[in-house]
C-alpha positions, -999 to +999 in steps of 0.1 A: -055+147+206-085+117+204-090+096+233-118+069+221-114+057+184-144+038+170-141+017+136-173+002+122-161-029+108-184-054+080-174-086+067-153-068+030-120-066+018-120-026+032-120-045+069-083-044+074-078-013+059-099+002+082-083-017+109-045-014+103-056+024+101-077+028+130-046+008+150-018+036+137-045+065+143-050+049+184-011+046+184-002+076+177-031+093+199-026+066+228-061+064+227-085+037+234-100+014+202-133+005+199-146-018+172-181-018+160-196-045+145-235-041+136-260-069+134-276-052+101-308-065+092-336-067+069-369-074+073-383-091+042-417-092+032-433-117+011-459-104-010-483-138-005-494-127+029-465-151+051-450-142+080-425-111+076-388-127+084-359-113+098-326-117+081-295-107+095-269-094+071-233-093+073-226-111+106-193-124+127-190-154+146-182-149+179-147-167+172-144-144+143-148-113+171-126-127+197-100-136+167-100-099+158-101-086+194-070-106+204-055-094+172-059-056+176-051-055+207-018-069+206-009-039+182-021-011+201-010-027+238-047-016+249-074-036+255-099-034+225-140-034+229-160-049+204-189-029+208-221-055+192-259-040+185-284-049+162-297-023+137-315-016+107-297+011+103-260+007+109-253+048+107-278+055+134-268+030+158-233+045+156-237+079+156-265+080+181-253+049+202-224+039+202-203+070+197-221+087+225-223+060+251-183+054+247-177+096+243-161+088+212-143+114+195-130+095+163-152+073+142-137+055+109-159+043+088-151+029+050-169+040+020-176+015-010-189+018-047-219-009-038-253+009-043-283-005-030-316+009-035-320+020+000-286+040-007-303+056-039-331+068-019-315+075+017-280+083+012-251+059+018-240+044+053-206+068+053-226+097+045-251+095+069-225+091+097-209+117+086-245+142+083-249+127+123-223+126+139-209+149+167-173+140+168-147+141+138-150+110+111-127+098+090-138+081+055-119+054+039-128+047+007-126+012-008-100+014-041-123-010-065 
Protein backbone atom coordinates (compact mmCIF):
# COMPACT_ATOMS: atom_id res chain seq x y z
CA UNK A 1 0.00 0.00 0.00
CA UNK A 2 1.36 3.39 -1.01
CA UNK A 3 1.10 6.42 1.28
CA UNK A 4 2.93 9.13 -0.71
CA UNK A 5 2.90 9.20 -4.50
CA UNK A 6 5.06 11.57 -6.54
CA UNK A 7 4.27 12.21 -10.19
CA UNK A 8 6.84 14.08 -12.26
CA UNK A 9 5.26 16.22 -14.98
CA UNK A 10 6.46 18.14 -17.98
CA UNK A 11 4.64 20.22 -20.55
CA UNK A 12 3.90 17.46 -23.03
CA UNK A 13 1.09 15.25 -24.28
CA UNK A 14 1.87 12.60 -21.67
CA UNK A 15 1.14 14.90 -18.72
CA UNK A 16 -2.62 14.21 -18.53
CA UNK A 17 -2.04 10.46 -18.78
CA UNK A 18 0.48 10.59 -15.93
CA UNK A 19 -1.77 12.68 -13.71
CA UNK A 20 -4.83 10.52 -14.41
CA UNK A 21 -2.88 7.38 -13.43
CA UNK A 22 -1.56 9.11 -10.31
CA UNK A 23 -5.10 10.07 -9.27
CA UNK A 24 -6.31 6.51 -9.81
CA UNK A 25 -3.52 5.08 -7.64
CA UNK A 26 -3.85 7.80 -4.99
CA UNK A 27 -7.57 7.07 -4.67
CA UNK A 28 -6.99 3.31 -4.61
CA UNK A 29 -4.40 3.56 -1.84
CA UNK A 30 -5.87 6.66 -0.13
CA UNK A 31 -2.41 8.15 -0.61
CA UNK A 32 -1.12 11.70 -0.60
CA UNK A 33 -0.28 13.01 -4.05
CA UNK A 34 2.72 15.20 -4.82
CA UNK A 35 3.27 16.71 -8.26
CA UNK A 36 6.90 17.41 -9.14
CA UNK A 37 7.50 20.32 -11.45
CA UNK A 38 11.17 20.67 -12.28
CA UNK A 39 12.32 23.87 -13.94
CA UNK A 40 14.95 22.19 -16.06
CA UNK A 41 17.69 24.46 -17.25
CA UNK A 42 20.59 24.27 -19.63
CA UNK A 43 23.61 26.51 -19.77
CA UNK A 44 24.20 27.84 -23.25
CA UNK A 45 27.88 28.61 -23.68
CA UNK A 46 28.42 30.53 -26.89
CA UNK A 47 31.54 29.79 -28.88
CA UNK A 48 32.50 33.46 -29.17
CA UNK A 49 33.44 34.03 -25.47
CA UNK A 50 30.17 35.77 -24.66
CA UNK A 51 28.73 35.34 -21.20
CA UNK A 52 27.07 31.93 -20.80
CA UNK A 53 23.29 32.11 -20.55
CA UNK A 54 21.05 29.91 -18.45
CA UNK A 55 17.93 28.89 -20.35
CA UNK A 56 14.97 27.45 -18.45
CA UNK A 57 12.99 24.92 -20.47
CA UNK A 58 9.71 23.10 -19.99
CA UNK A 59 8.32 25.34 -17.26
CA UNK A 60 4.80 26.10 -16.06
CA UNK A 61 3.51 29.47 -14.90
CA UNK A 62 2.23 29.92 -11.34
CA UNK A 63 -1.31 30.17 -12.74
CA UNK A 64 -0.94 26.84 -14.60
CA UNK A 65 0.42 25.14 -11.48
CA UNK A 66 -2.43 26.53 -9.40
CA UNK A 67 -4.99 25.20 -11.89
CA UNK A 68 -3.33 21.75 -11.89
CA UNK A 69 -3.30 21.70 -8.08
CA UNK A 70 -6.97 22.69 -7.85
CA UNK A 71 -8.13 20.17 -10.46
CA UNK A 72 -6.28 17.18 -9.01
CA UNK A 73 -7.01 18.07 -5.37
CA UNK A 74 -10.72 17.81 -6.23
CA UNK A 75 -10.21 14.46 -7.94
CA UNK A 76 -8.54 12.83 -4.94
CA UNK A 77 -10.45 14.87 -2.35
CA UNK A 78 -7.18 15.77 -0.64
CA UNK A 79 -4.81 18.68 -0.94
CA UNK A 80 -2.25 17.97 -3.67
CA UNK A 81 1.16 19.47 -3.06
CA UNK A 82 3.14 20.95 -5.95
CA UNK A 83 6.88 20.49 -5.46
CA UNK A 84 8.86 22.89 -7.62
CA UNK A 85 12.62 22.80 -8.04
CA UNK A 86 15.27 24.14 -10.39
CA UNK A 87 17.71 21.57 -11.72
CA UNK A 88 19.99 20.60 -14.56
CA UNK A 89 19.06 16.94 -14.13
CA UNK A 90 15.44 16.05 -13.48
CA UNK A 91 16.16 12.47 -12.40
CA UNK A 92 18.51 13.38 -9.55
CA UNK A 93 16.15 16.03 -8.24
CA UNK A 94 13.20 13.63 -8.29
CA UNK A 95 14.99 10.65 -6.73
CA UNK A 96 17.37 12.33 -4.29
CA UNK A 97 15.66 15.54 -3.20
CA UNK A 98 11.92 15.40 -3.64
CA UNK A 99 11.32 11.69 -3.03
CA UNK A 100 13.57 11.48 0.02
CA UNK A 101 12.38 14.74 1.60
CA UNK A 102 8.71 13.74 1.29
CA UNK A 103 8.90 10.01 2.18
CA UNK A 104 7.71 9.05 -1.29
CA UNK A 105 7.05 5.34 -1.79
CA UNK A 106 5.98 5.49 -5.46
CA UNK A 107 7.29 7.68 -8.28
CA UNK A 108 5.28 7.95 -11.49
CA UNK A 109 7.04 9.33 -14.54
CA UNK A 110 6.77 9.20 -18.29
CA UNK A 111 8.99 7.90 -21.01
CA UNK A 112 8.83 9.20 -24.55
CA UNK A 113 10.66 8.43 -27.74
CA UNK A 114 12.35 11.82 -27.99
CA UNK A 115 16.08 11.30 -27.69
CA UNK A 116 18.35 14.21 -26.96
CA UNK A 117 22.11 14.09 -27.37
CA UNK A 118 22.74 14.05 -23.61
CA UNK A 119 20.35 11.07 -23.25
CA UNK A 120 22.42 9.05 -25.71
CA UNK A 121 25.40 9.52 -23.43
CA UNK A 122 23.80 9.56 -19.98
CA UNK A 123 20.57 7.62 -20.48
CA UNK A 124 16.99 8.84 -20.35
CA UNK A 125 15.44 10.61 -17.40
CA UNK A 126 13.05 7.70 -16.79
CA UNK A 127 15.81 5.09 -16.79
CA UNK A 128 17.92 7.22 -14.43
CA UNK A 129 14.96 7.55 -12.05
CA UNK A 130 14.57 3.76 -12.07
CA UNK A 131 18.29 3.20 -11.47
CA UNK A 132 18.59 5.72 -8.62
CA UNK A 133 15.26 5.51 -6.85
CA UNK A 134 14.93 4.04 -3.37
CA UNK A 135 11.22 3.36 -3.90
CA UNK A 136 8.95 1.79 -6.52
CA UNK A 137 8.79 3.50 -9.91
CA UNK A 138 5.90 3.31 -12.36
CA UNK A 139 6.84 4.28 -15.93
CA UNK A 140 4.14 5.28 -18.40
CA UNK A 141 5.21 5.14 -22.01
CA UNK A 142 4.17 7.63 -24.63
CA UNK A 143 2.39 5.77 -27.44
CA UNK A 144 3.64 8.20 -30.07
